[in-house]
N, C-alpha and C positions, 0 to 999 in steps of 0.2 A: 201539651202543657206549654204555656208561654213562660219564657225566661229571657234574661239578658244573654246576648250572644257571647260565645267564647271563641278563642283563637281557633280551636279545632273545627268550628262551624264555617269558617270563611270560604273554603272551597265549595261547600254545599250551597252557601248563600250565593256565590258567584254563578254556580250552575243553574240555580233556580231563576235568578235574575236574567241570566243568559238565554234561557228558553224563551222568555217573553221578549227580550231584546231582538232575538232572531225573527220574531213575528212582527217586529216594528211597533209594539205596543208599550214598550218600556225602554229606557236608556240603559246601555250596558255599563257595568262597573268593573274597573280593573282590580286585580288582586291588591295592588298597591293602595288604591283608594279604599278598598274594604278594610285592609289591615289598619290603615291610618285612622279609620272612623269606626272601629270595632265597638267602641263604647256607645255609639249612637244606636246600635242595632238591638232589636228584640227578635226572637225567633219563636216559632211554634214547632215543637218537636213531637213526633209520634214514633214510638218504638225505636228511638235512637237516631231517627232521620229528621233533618230539617225540612219541613214541608211548607213553611211560611216565614216571611220576614217583613219587617218594617223598621225604619230608622227615624229618629228624631234628631234634628240638627238645629242647634241654636244659631240664629243668623244675626241677630242684632239685639238691642236693648230689651225689647219686649216682644220680639218676633222669633218664632221657631218654624221649622219646615219638617213636614212628614215626607219622607222620600223612600224610594226603593221598596214599596209595598208590593209583595208578590205572594201568591198562594198556589201551590202545585195544582194543576188541573183536576187531579183526582180528589183533592180535598176542598175544592171550591163549592160554594153553596151551603156551607156548614157554619158560617159565622166566624171563621178564623180570621179573615181579613178585617172584619168589623172589630173583633177583639184586639187584634194587633194595633190597629189605629187608635182604638180606645185607650190602650195602655200608653201609647205615645202621647195622646192628649192629656192623660192624667199626669204623666211625667212632666210635660210642658207646664202644666198648671202648678205642679209642686215646685218647679224651678223658678216660677215667677213670670212666665210668658203670659201675655195677655191676648196674643193673636197667633194663630198657626195657619200657614199656607201650604198649598201643594201646587205642583206643576204636574199635570196629568194628561194622559190620553184617555182616561176613563172617568170623565166628570160625573156620570150618573152614580157611580159607586160612592164618590165622596159627597155628593149631594144628599144621599141617604144618611150621612153622618153629620149633616148640618153645615157643610161647607157651601159657600155661595161664590158664584163666578165674579171675578173682578178683572179689570183691565190689567194686563201684564205691566203696563207702565206705572201702575200705582205702587209696585213693589220697589224697595230701595235699590239703587244702582249696584250696591255690593252683591246682591243676589245674582246679578248677571255676569259677574266675573267668571263663574264656573262655566257659563254658557259658551264663552269664547273658545274653550277647548273641546266643545262637544262636536261629535260627528254630524249633527244636524244643523249646526249653526251656519248661516243665519236664517234658515228656512224651517225653524221649529214650529210644530203645530200643537205644542202642549198648551193646555188650558190652565190659567191661573185661577185658584180658588182660595178663599179665606174663611176661617172660622174664628169668631171672637169667643174667648173662653170666659165662662161665667165666673164671677168673683165667688170666693168661698170664705167662710168663717171657720177657722181652725178649731177643732175639738180640743186640742191641747196646745202646748207651746210649739210643736212642730207642724209641718205641712201634712196634709192627708197622705196616708200610705198608698203607694202605687200598688203594693202587693195585694190590696183588696180586689183588684181587677184580674189578677193572675190566677189562672185555674191550677 
């Protein structure tokens, strides 16, 4: 089941991200960073355990970032990552973002979701402020990708419901 993350999920999220960070396919996240950004996170929960996560972070006027996308090895290949990113994209659209980017070591996964490679230099300088504190700076090999969100016509006075994507 996909839902917004809760404070009680943070240590499981860090453990999940940490497994991939140790394999050098994802950046590590500190507990402090996770607690400060809890509202950005969505989780996939199975039998009370967090087995997947993804975060949507608003970066600028019409730009958002999907980050910290991870699915436990045992649960991969079941569409969980796709669903988590899809919920983030729906939330970005509901919030008014027009573009969503990722910085990733797994471009093929995001390509399947409609993201296209871009030059890192095309992203606003504000994005790179976080990079200065990264353990991989300045030799980062992450690939920048961007997805333009389609415009929508609201069926009612409010934005489309995100919950329509949540299982």
